[in-house]
N, C-alpha and C positions, 0 to 999 in steps of 0.2 A: 481507569485503567484496571489488569488482574490483576499486579504484582502484589502483593501481601505485607512479602517482606523482599527488605538488601539480598545481593549475596552477599556470601561472608568465603577468607580462605582459609578452607580445613590444612592447608598443609603448600610450601612451598620449598623446593631446593631447587642447588643456583652452585656455580665451582666458578673458583677465584681461579682462568687461565693464561697466564704469563711467561717464563720462559723456563718457569721449572712446572710439575709436576701437578697437574692439574689439582684444587681441594676443591669435594666438594662437602658444601657446606645444608643444614637442610633444618625443619623445625615444623609442628606438626601443633593443631590443636588438643585438649584434655579432651576425653569424653566431658566433663565438669561444663569447659569454654563452649564444646559447640555446644549441648543442650540449648543453651544458650546466647550462640554464635554469637561468641564472642571470640577476634583473632586480635586484637590491640596486644598482648604479648609474642604471638607468632610472629608477629610483622615488627618482627621490630632485631630484628638478626637480617631481617632481608634489604628492611631499610637500611640497617647499618652497610648492606655489603654494596647496596648501590650508591650510596652517600660517596663511596669511593670510589665507587669503580669511573673509569674513564670513554668503556664499551658495555654495552649490555644485549646480550648475545641472544638470540631465539627464535624459535622457531613458528615467525605469526605474531614474534615478541611486538611489534609498530600495531599493527592490529586489534591485537586481543592486551596480550597480559602486560606490557605495562599501562592498561588504557586500566585495566580490572587495578589493578596494583593500586597504581595513583588514584584510581577511588579510594580505595579501601585508606590509603593512608587520611583523603583528605576528611572520610564521615570517622575513622578516629581520633580526626588530633592531634597528629604525627607531623607536620607542620611538609614541607619537601624539599627531597634530596634534593645532592648536587648534579647541576648536568652532568648529561652522555651523549654519546652516540650511541644508537639501537642501530647493528646488523642484523638483518632481519634472514637465515636461510631459508625462510620458505620464497624471500624477494630474491635468493638471489640465483634458487631456485628456477621460480617461474623465469627468470632474464636469461640466466646462459640453457635450461633444460627442458624436457619433453614428454616424464614417459605416461604409465596411468595413473598414477598418481603424483600428489604431492606432499599428501602425506608425510609423518615424519615418519610413523613406524613402517610404512611403504617404503620409503630410501632406505632405512634400518634393514629391510630384508632382500634386496637390491644387493647389501652388502656383504650378506650372511649373513644379517644380525639375526636373532629372536622375537617374534612376535612379543606384546607389551602382553600382561592379565590386562581383561578393559574391564571397567566401570561402566555397573551396570546400574542402572534405576532403583534397586530395592538399599542397593550399597549407599549412597545420594540418602535417603530415610531412613541406614542404618545408621549412617555418622550423626544425622541431624536427633539422631534420638541417645548419642553420645556412646555407642559402642565403641570402644577404643579396639579392636581387633580390626574392625572395616578403618576404624582411620591412621592403622598401621598400614594395610593397605595399600589403600591411595599414596602413603607418605611415601612406602615402599614403589610404589608406578608413576613419581614423582621424581624418584633421586633415579631410576630410569631413562626416563627423558629425558633429566640433565644428561644422560653417562651419552647417550645415544645421543645428542646437537650437538656435543662435545666433537665427536665422532664425525659425523657429520660436516662439523665446520672446518676441521685440518681438511675433510675430503675434498670439500669444495673450492675451499683458500690455496689448496695444492695445484688441483688443475685450476685454478684462474688463472694464479701468478701465476703458470707455468708459463715458460718462452718466452717473460718478457709481458705479459699479460699487468690489465687495471692491478695493482692494490685494494685488498677487499678493505686491511685498515691501512691508516694514513699517518 
């Protein structure tokens, strides 16, 4: 095995979306925590949100985010949050549409949004050194991803459910 150490969560962002205006939540490790690869404190707020949620929604949430997060909850001895139903906008995109790319960033540009500031290899290296400026950049990136995901979800749901289509949320 070439893996020398386990991944950890640098930052996360999520939104509570109900009948009201979405409320954005997020957290990030501190530079001190990043140098030590300690994410338990940062993850507690996410655990609390997931534990209360009926649905977990994201782009590629089933194959990537959910499994990565569950792994960190396990490794941090946090216990498992309550079950929820995953709604994956990537799954919806692949089922109903065929653009040139299924990436969230690409979908965002199709609807007139801006491209994100991408993270590069040097950013990851700087995070592991505890560079707070780069941790903040990643945190902002995550928050932007969530906003783009909310917009995409609403667009997909409106389209799929129009004219008596199948309900996305049962």
